N, C-alpha and C positions, 0 to 999 in steps of 0.2 A: 183169706187168703188171696179169694178174686177182691175185692176191696181194696187189702197190700198191692197187689197188682193195680189194679181201675190208677187210685194214688201215683205211683212208680207214674205208672205212664204218664197219667194228665202239668207232672213232675218235666216230662222229660222231654214233652211238644215245645213248652215252647223255647228249649234249648233250639232244638231235632229245624226247629221252624226258622231260627237264628244263624241255623252252619249252618240251610241249604239260601239262603238273603243274602250272606258272607260271601260262600262259594257264588254265587252266579256275577254280582259284581265283581267278583275279582277274573268271573268267568272275561263278565264284557271288557272289563276294561283290558283284557288280556288280545282282544278280538280286538280294539280297536284303537291300541299297541301295535301288533302287528299286522295294521291293518290288510282285517280278516278279509277277502272276496267273502260278494251276496250274491253271487252265484244264483242260487237255488230263490234266494230271497225272490229278486228281480224276476224267477221263469212265476213260481207264481200269482206274485201280482198280475205277469202279464195271466193268465192262465183265470184266476178274475176276471182283467177287462173281457175276455174273450166271451165268458161263463156271459153279462154281463151287457153286453153288444150279440150275443145270438152267431157268431161263428164257427165254426168246427177245434170245437173244444181240442181230440186228435191229432188236425192238419198244423196247426197252428209252432210253429219257431220261434224260444224267444231267447233274449239278448248276444252276445254275438257269435257266442259260440256253438248258439247256434241251433238249440235243446228241445225237447219236447215231451210236452203233459205224458205221465208215465203212468200217476194216479188218478182213480175213479173217480167218477167223477163229483162221489159229496163229497170229495174231496176240494174239488173244483168248486162249487158252494162257496167254505168255508175263505177260500179265498177271498169273494170278491168284496168283504173288507178290508182288502191290505190294499182297494183301490180308490181308495175315499183316505191316504196319508198318502203324504211327501217319502221318499226313494229313502233319502234320508234319516227318516224318524225310524227306522222300518229294524237298525241296527238290534238292537235291541230284542224288536219283534225273533229276529236270525236265535237269539240264543236259547234265544223262549224255545220253540220251534222245536229242536234241534232234543228237546225235553219233551216237547207237550203228548206224546204217546206211553212211550214209558209211564210217565207224569199216569197215567188212566190205565197201564195196566198196574200199574202196582199198589192206586187205590184202588180196584174193584179187589183186588187179590188180598187188601187185607182189610174186607170186609168179613165181616162175623161171617160162619156157615148158615144158610139161609135167610140172607138177610135183604127183604126185597127187592132191593134198585144192583146188588151183586151177580156181573157180568156184566152189564148196563159198560160202561170203561174199556170191557177188553172189544164188545161191537162197536162199539164208534170206534176203536184205535185201529177194526177191524175194515170197519167201512172207508177208512183215511187209505189203508195203506195195508194190503191183506196178512202182509204176515203173522205181525196180533192173533193173530188164527189157529195160528198151532197154542197159544195158550187156555185155547178153550177143548182142542182135542189133549192135551195134557188133562184141565179139571173131564174130559168124559173118564177117561179113562179108569184116570182116579173109583170115578165112581163103579168103575166094573171091575175093577178089581182090588173095593174092598165092601161092594156086592159080593165078589165070591168067597170072602172072608165074613159071611153074612153080618159086616159092619154094616154103617148110617153112612148108602150110596146117596139115597136123595138131595143133599146140598149139594154136594158137586156137580150132579149129575144135571140139581134146578139152576144152580150157577151156569154151569156150560147151555145153560136151554135160551137161558135170558143172553148171554152170549150173541147167538146166533138170531135170537129172534128181534135182536140192537138192530145190528151186522145187515140184518134185511129188511128191517124196518127205513133204516137209512140210507136204504141205495133204492126201495122203492123211493123212497123222496126223492132221491135223485133225478128215477128213471120217467116219475111226474112234473119235475123241471126239468133236463133236458131229459127227452128218452130217444131221437135218436143216439146223439153222447153216450147215451147205456149203450144201448146196441151196438154203437162202433167199440167198446169196450170191451163189452161179454162175450162175445161174438168175432172178437179177429185180435184188437192189445193188448187181453190180455196173457195169448201165448206167446207176442213177442217180445221173449229175453232180452234179444239181443238191441230192441229200439231203446231202453233205459242207458246203453252206456256202453261202449268196448271192455270186452269184457276183459281185458286181462290189463287195463289199466288200475296201475298199481295202487289206485283209492278200491278200490273193491277187494275185499276183503272175505273173502265168502271162498267155497272150497271152487266154485267154479272157473276164482277170478286165482286162485293158486292153483289147476292145475292148466290154466288155456299157461299160466307166467312155464310154468313145470314144462310142456311138453313144445311151447313156443307155435303156442296157434291161437289163432280168433276164437277159435269155436271148438269149448272138447267135446260137442255133441253130450252123444250116449252111454261115455265114462262116466259124463259127469253125472246125472240120470241114477249110476247106481252106483257114485261112490253117495251119493248125494241122499239113495235110500238105506245107505248103507247107519252112513253119521247123521240122520234123523232117528233110525230106527233102539241105533246103539244111546242119545240120545236123550230120545224122549222114554228109553226106560230106567236111567236114572234118574233124570226128573221123575217119572209115578212111583217112582218108589222111592225118592226122600221123600212128595211128599203125601204118600202114604205112612210111613214114621213118624209121619205127622213136620218132619221140618216144610214147609209149606215155605220159605226165605229160601232156604237150595235148590228144593225143585220149581222156583220160580225163575233160577238163573239162571239152571240151568239144561234151564226151556229156552228163554229167552239165549244162548249159547248156541245153542242148536238152532235157532231163526235162523243165525245172523250165520249159523254155516252154511245154510243148505240156500238159504236164500239166493237168486239169482245172480243180482248184484248188493252187497253189499260195503255201503259207501262208510270210511274210516268213520265219519261224520258221527253215525248210526247205531255206533256200540259205545251210546253211549248206559248202554247197562254195565260197563265195566264196571261201569261204578259202586253197584252192591255187589260185584261180581269178589273188589276188592276191599270191600265193607267186612262180607265173610269169611275174609283169607284168614283179619287180622282178627274179625272176632274170634276165629278159632283157638286162635295161635296166644291169644290172650286169656282166655281158659285155658285151655289144655298146656299149655305152652311148649317146648322141646322147641331147637334147631332147627330141623326141618320146616316145622309148618310154621319160624318167624325167616326165614329163608324162601318159600314159596310166598306167601304175603310180596318181602319184600321184592320179589324178585316180579310180581302182575303187575304190582303199584310202578317200579322204573317199566317195565310194557308201554305200557301203555302215556308214560310220561316221557313216553325218551325219545318223540313221533321221529320213530327210529326205519316205517316204514317209506318217511322223507328221504333219507340218506343213499338214496336211488336214482338211479339216472329216471324221469321223467316227462322226458318234453312230449311237444306234441306227432315226432320222428317214432315213435312207438316201439324206443328203447325196449320194453318190456316185455321183447319178445325174440329178443336174444338174451337176456337174462343171466348169469352164470351162478353159480348153487351160490355163495355169498350173496349175490344182488336176491336172488329166491328165496334165501333163508329171511334176509331183512322184508321186506317184502310181501310176507305169512305170517308176520308178525302179529297179526291181532289171531289169526286160525288157529295157529300155533299154544297159543297165551287159552284160547278156549276147549280147546279140542286136556290141556294141560287142568285144565278147571275142572274140563266133567271128569281127566281119569283122577283128581283129588278127593271128586263129589263120589265116586265111585266106591274108594279105599272107606269114602267114611262114613259106604253105609250099614257096617258093623254095629259100630257104635249107638247110632240110634235107634231105640226104640220103636216097633210098633205102634202107631197111633190110631190107632181102630173110629178115633171119632171124629174124620175129617170128612 
């Protein structure tokens, strides 16, 4: 049976690779046709230049939008090769850069339990952008639950420990190269949620953004912290339950949805995890059938392909602070879709048998 499964995987791998390449080419072509801005990538390039020139990384303001550096110092080290390329040649890299962190995490989570390098991808992703650290928490919680059931708890815990060690190693490396910038980030910048951008911005598809638009305020304050904590507990409960039952893909997608919801700012292009979410729903509809499952898969696909969050006014005059109910619903479409996905995953828990070998 194991040999047969490996044979099937080997046969499907080339098809998956072709599918990934085709999707990348189509997305790149769509970017060119729509003349998509490379503003984020230009900021990353400016940060790479700041590292090379030795200027204060977090005093930097780049592009005409006056955007600051918000990522950890380790990310800035990785941006330095961008300074060697002409800005015109950076567009394909912009497409890859929105996908890099998700690929690191998915590669990591598909390693066999106990694999030597399992955890390194999550650790690197967290050192670049803090949000993926929630996947290490997922692994640790899975280990705790499995241990309570007297199962094989060491692989997920080891996985989480490798992620933590990799994160610390990358962070310490950045501290050696950029000591002042590292001190500045970990003592001040990391706590400045408003530095990333306006909370009410339509592009901010997180709980904080939804609350800011709902309450017509630029700062939801303590209410956001309370709601985000509740969402985190509920979402992680679903993710852990799915992973413990052997549904690792559902657990990972649920964890990703939770991370995007509770992050202070989740820009629309951060929601690349919509792809595995949609694929999981289509897979479930194909396997189990039913009009409701097909409708759910189709609805989630439509949400992430409709571009509906940009149908509302989003000019520089901050019209998001005066949205009506319909506009608020449209500008909350990704968080609503993620909440629906988590609800469907929770409803499916009874169908998934407990697998104690996780």
